[in-house]
C-alpha positions as CSV (number, residue, x, y, z in Angstrom):
1,M,101.5,88.8,109.0
2,T,99.2,90.6,106.6
3,I,98.2,94.1,107.3
4,A,95.4,95.8,105.0
5,V,95.0,99.4,104.6
6,A,91.5,100.0,103.5
7,S,88.8,102.9,103.5
8,G,85.1,103.3,103.0
9,K,85.6,105.7,99.9
10,G,88.5,107.0,97.8
11,G,90.6,110.1,98.9
12,T,91.0,109.6,102.8
13,G,94.8,108.9,102.7
14,K,94.6,105.2,102.3
15,T,97.6,104.9,100.1
16,T,99.6,107.5,102.0
17,I,99.3,105.3,105.1
18,A,99.9,102.1,103.6
19,L,103.3,103.4,102.2
20,G,103.9,105.0,105.5
21,L,103.6,101.7,107.4
22,A,105.5,100.0,104.9
23,C,108.6,102.3,105.1
24,V,108.8,102.3,109.0
25,S,108.3,98.7,109.7
26,D,111.0,97.4,111.7
27,T,111.3,94.1,109.5
28,P,111.6,94.9,105.8
29,A,108.1,95.0,104.5
30,H,106.6,93.7,101.3
31,L,104.2,96.5,99.9
32,V,101.4,95.1,97.8
33,D,99.0,97.2,96.0
34,C,95.8,95.8,95.1
35,D,93.9,98.9,94.0
36,V,94.4,97.1,90.5
37,E,92.2,99.6,88.6
38,E,94.2,102.5,89.6
39,P,97.5,101.6,91.3
40,N,99.7,104.3,92.4
41,C,102.0,103.3,95.0
42,H,104.8,102.7,92.4
43,L,104.6,106.5,91.6
44,F,105.9,107.3,95.3
45,L,108.3,104.4,95.7
46,N,109.7,104.3,92.2
47,P,110.7,100.6,92.5
48,R,112.9,98.6,90.0
49,M,110.6,95.9,88.5
50,V,112.1,92.7,87.7
51,S,109.3,90.3,86.7
52,T,105.8,90.8,84.8
53,R,103.3,87.9,84.4
54,D,99.9,87.8,82.8
55,V,96.9,87.0,85.0
56,Q,94.5,84.4,82.9
57,V,91.3,83.2,83.5
58,Y,88.9,80.5,82.1
59,M,87.0,81.9,79.0
60,P,84.9,79.2,77.0
61,D,85.4,79.2,73.2
62,F,82.3,78.0,71.2
63,D,82.2,75.6,68.2
64,N,79.4,76.9,66.3
65,D,79.5,74.1,63.7
66,A,79.1,71.4,66.6
67,C,76.4,73.4,68.4
68,T,72.9,72.1,68.1
69,G,71.3,75.2,70.0
70,C,69.9,73.2,72.7
71,G,70.3,75.9,75.1
72,A,71.5,74.0,77.7
73,C,74.4,76.3,78.3
74,V,72.3,79.5,78.4
75,A,69.9,77.8,80.9
76,F,72.8,77.0,83.1
77,C,74.5,80.5,83.1
78,R,73.2,82.8,86.1
79,F,75.0,85.6,84.9
80,G,73.5,86.3,81.5
81,A,76.9,86.0,79.7
82,L,75.0,83.6,77.2
83,A,72.1,83.9,74.9
84,L,70.4,81.7,72.2
85,V,69.8,83.8,69.3
86,K,68.2,82.3,66.0
87,G,69.7,78.7,67.3
88,R,73.1,80.3,67.7
89,V,74.6,80.9,71.3
90,M,75.8,84.4,71.6
91,A,78.5,85.1,74.3
92,F,79.1,88.4,76.1
93,P,82.6,87.6,77.8
94,E,82.5,90.8,80.0
95,L,79.5,89.1,81.9
96,C,81.2,85.8,82.3
97,H,82.3,84.7,85.7
98,H,84.8,82.1,84.3
99,C,83.2,78.9,86.1
100,G,83.5,76.5,83.2
101,G,79.7,75.4,83.8
102,C,78.8,76.0,80.1
103,E,81.4,73.4,79.2
104,V,80.3,70.9,81.5
105,V,76.5,70.9,80.8
106,C,77.1,71.1,76.8
107,P,75.9,67.5,75.3
108,D,77.3,68.3,72.1
109,R,80.9,69.2,73.3
110,A,80.7,72.5,71.5
111,V,82.3,74.3,74.4
112,R,86.0,74.3,74.6
113,S,88.3,75.5,77.5
114,G,89.8,79.0,76.6
115,T,91.6,81.6,78.1
116,C,91.6,85.3,78.5
117,V,94.3,87.9,79.8
118,V,92.5,90.2,82.4
119,G,95.6,91.8,83.8
120,T,99.2,91.8,84.9
121,V,101.1,91.4,88.0
122,E,104.6,93.1,88.3
123,S,107.0,92.9,91.1
124,G,110.2,94.7,92.2
125,S,111.9,96.4,95.0
126,K,113.3,99.7,96.3
127,N,116.0,100.0,99.1
128,G,115.3,96.6,100.4
129,M,111.7,96.6,100.3
130,R,109.8,94.0,98.1
131,F,106.8,95.5,96.0
132,T,103.9,93.9,94.0
133,H,101.3,95.3,92.1
134,G,98.5,94.4,89.8
135,R,96.9,96.3,86.8
136,L,93.4,95.2,85.4
137,A,93.2,95.1,81.8
138,I,91.3,97.8,80.2
139,G,87.5,96.6,79.2
140,H,87.5,93.8,81.9
141,P,85.0,94.5,84.7
142,S,86.0,92.6,87.5
143,A,89.0,93.1,89.5
144,V,88.7,90.0,91.7
145,P,91.1,87.6,89.8
146,V,93.8,90.0,89.2
147,I,93.7,90.7,93.0
148,A,93.7,87.3,93.9
149,A,96.9,86.8,91.5
150,T,98.4,89.6,93.0
151,L,98.1,88.5,96.7
152,Q,99.2,85.1,95.5
153,A,102.1,86.5,94.2
154,A,103.2,87.9,97.3
155,A,102.0,85.2,99.7
156,D,105.5,83.8,100.8
157,E,106.6,87.4,102.2
158,A,106.2,88.8,105.7
159,P,104.9,91.4,107.1
160,L,103.0,92.2,104.0
161,V,101.1,95.7,103.9
162,V,98.4,95.8,101.5
163,D,97.1,98.9,99.8
164,A,93.4,97.8,99.3
165,P,90.8,99.3,96.6
166,P,88.6,102.0,98.0
167,G,85.0,101.5,99.2
168,T,83.4,98.1,100.3
169,S,82.8,96.3,97.0
170,C,83.7,92.8,96.0
171,A,87.5,94.0,95.3
172,M,87.7,95.6,98.7
173,V,86.3,92.4,100.4
174,A,88.6,90.1,97.9
175,T,91.5,92.1,99.4
176,V,91.0,92.2,103.0
177,R,89.0,89.3,104.1
178,H,92.0,87.0,104.8
179,A,94.2,89.8,106.5
180,D,95.3,89.6,109.9
181,Y,94.5,93.2,110.7
182,V,92.6,95.7,108.8
183,V,93.6,99.5,109.2
184,L,90.6,101.6,108.1
185,V,91.4,105.1,107.0
186,T,88.8,107.9,107.3
187,E,88.2,111.8,107.8
188,P,86.4,113.6,110.6
189,T,83.6,114.5,108.4
190,P,80.1,113.6,108.1
191,F,81.0,111.9,104.4
192,G,84.0,110.2,106.4
193,L,81.9,108.9,109.2
194,H,79.1,107.7,106.9
195,D,81.6,105.5,104.7
196,L,83.5,104.4,107.9
197,R,80.4,102.8,109.1
198,L,80.2,100.7,106.0
199,A,83.7,99.8,106.0
200,V,83.6,98.7,109.8
201,E,80.1,96.6,108.9
202,T,81.8,95.0,106.0
203,V,85.0,94.0,107.8
204,R,83.1,92.8,110.9
205,S,80.9,90.8,108.5
206,F,84.2,88.2,108.2
207,G,85.3,88.7,111.5
208,R,88.7,90.6,110.9
209,P,90.4,92.6,113.7
210,H,90.4,95.9,112.6
211,G,91.1,99.8,113.9
212,V,90.7,103.4,112.5
213,V,93.2,106.1,111.5
214,V,91.9,109.4,111.5
215,N,93.4,111.6,108.7
216,R,93.3,115.2,108.3
217,M,92.4,115.9,111.8
218,G,91.1,119.7,112.2
219,I,89.0,119.9,109.3
220,G,85.7,118.5,110.8
221,D,84.4,117.3,114.2
222,Q,84.6,114.7,116.8
223,R,81.6,112.3,115.5
224,V,84.0,109.7,114.1
225,H,85.8,109.3,117.3
226,E,82.3,109.5,119.2
227,Y,81.4,106.3,116.8
228,C,84.5,104.4,117.1
229,K,84.1,104.8,121.1
230,S,80.3,103.5,120.9
231,E,81.5,100.7,118.8
232,G,84.5,99.7,120.7
233,V,86.7,100.4,117.7
234,D,90.3,101.5,118.3
235,V,91.4,104.7,117.1
236,L,95.0,104.0,116.2
237,A,96.4,107.3,115.2
238,E,95.3,110.9,114.4
239,I,97.3,112.5,111.3
240,P,96.7,116.3,111.4
241,D,95.7,118.3,108.4
242,S,99.1,119.5,107.0
243,R,99.6,121.7,103.8
244,R,103.1,120.5,103.8
245,I,102.0,116.9,103.6
246,A,99.6,117.5,100.8
247,E,102.5,119.3,98.8
248,W,104.7,116.2,99.3
249,Y,102.0,113.7,98.2
250,S,101.4,115.7,95.1
251,Q,105.0,116.0,94.2
252,G,105.1,111.9,94.6
253,E,107.4,112.2,97.7
254,L,107.0,109.9,100.4
255,I,106.0,111.5,103.4
256,S,108.2,109.3,105.8
257,N,111.0,110.9,104.3
258,H,110.3,114.3,105.2
259,S,108.2,114.4,108.5
260,A,109.5,112.7,111.9
261,E,105.9,113.4,113.1
262,F,104.6,111.3,110.4
263,R,107.0,108.3,110.9
264,E,106.2,108.2,114.7
265,N,102.4,108.3,113.7
266,M,103.0,105.3,111.7
267,R,105.1,103.6,114.4
268,Q,102.1,104.3,116.8
269,I,99.9,102.6,114.5
270,W,102.2,99.5,114.2
271,R,102.1,99.6,118.1
272,G,98.6,99.7,118.2
273,I,98.4,96.6,115.8
274,G,100.7,94.7,117.8
275,L,98.8,95.1,121.0
276,A,95.4,94.3,119.4
277,L,97.0,90.9,118.1
278,S,98.9,89.9,121.1
């Protein structure tokens, strides 16, 4: 079973909930941090890393001596990653989507298969809990290949608790689209409601079961609850606004190690997920 923890925006407490769910799982969980641009679960878990591997993608390698400047590859590329300048092909690797089409259509065999490292995947464990996270290499714009490699590295483990990137971009979609259940974390504020709507619409677009955790209860109003009721979305738990939780988080502490109330909130979420999937 794969449980993805997502949010419509950053700063809602998504990582806190993902860590909490993994720590109180009845079956030893595998925590997977797919927020590859800013992974931070390891800062709280402090796992012992045992393996690291590079994430490589296809990257065309051009032989300018063989190229006749026909422009077939430039015409094929839909993403503007190639340009014909004074009879020579100029490549923009940051725009490449690694499809290999330029190599296929080149009549002069001037395009060869190459590779490019776009990130790394690291795995380890802490107190019986497996842990995997990905890191996007600096300068590479697309997190999707690293997310796919991170999920693949953890694919044989269950249950998986996956910390998704914030927002509703391609990175979030790539993380949650095949999850068995998506936990959406929000705050009871107008901004939280706005981004929750976007997240719910996104998850519904590919038919994933989902529920909402309202974090920092007490700082806003009831409009998030009213929205969830009108849309038929389960509110799995309410996490109260707490100075102590904020202090533990700022110190890199696992909240579940300090708060019995928080641990019960996490168990309540697990029970809600079980009911939804039964």
